[in-house]
C-alpha positions in Angstrom: -15.5 76.1 -35.0 -12.8 77.7 -32.9 -9.2 76.4 -32.6 -6.5 76.7 -29.9 -2.9 77.2 -30.9 -0.5 74.9 -29.3 3.3 75.1 -29.6 5.2 71.8 -29.6 8.8 71.6 -28.6 11.0 68.5 -29.0 13.9 68.3 -26.7 16.9 65.9 -27.4 18.2 64.6 -24.1 21.9 64.1 -23.3 21.2 60.3 -23.6 19.8 60.6 -27.0 16.1 60.1 -26.2 13.6 62.8 -27.3 10.8 64.4 -25.1 8.0 66.5 -26.5 6.3 69.4 -24.6 3.3 71.3 -25.4 2.4 74.8 -24.3 -0.1 77.6 -25.2 2.4 80.5 -25.0 5.0 81.0 -27.8 8.4 79.7 -26.6 11.2 82.2 -26.0 13.8 79.8 -27.2 15.0 78.8 -30.7 16.3 75.7 -32.2 19.8 75.0 -30.6 19.0 76.6 -27.3 19.9 74.7 -24.1 16.7 74.4 -21.9 16.0 73.1 -18.5 13.1 70.8 -17.7 11.2 71.8 -14.6 8.5 69.2 -14.0 6.2 69.4 -17.1 7.6 72.8 -18.4 10.7 74.1 -19.9 12.8 77.2 -19.1 15.7 78.6 -21.1 19.1 78.4 -19.6 
């Protein structure tokens, strides 16, 4: 059996809601960083 590593990032929006994003590459941000949502992906601001 082989597995695939997936990183899950939860983002708290300014309105208080939370959105979750999954990606295969390790994120470059850490908890507390401000990120920008670009479609279905995140970028660090």
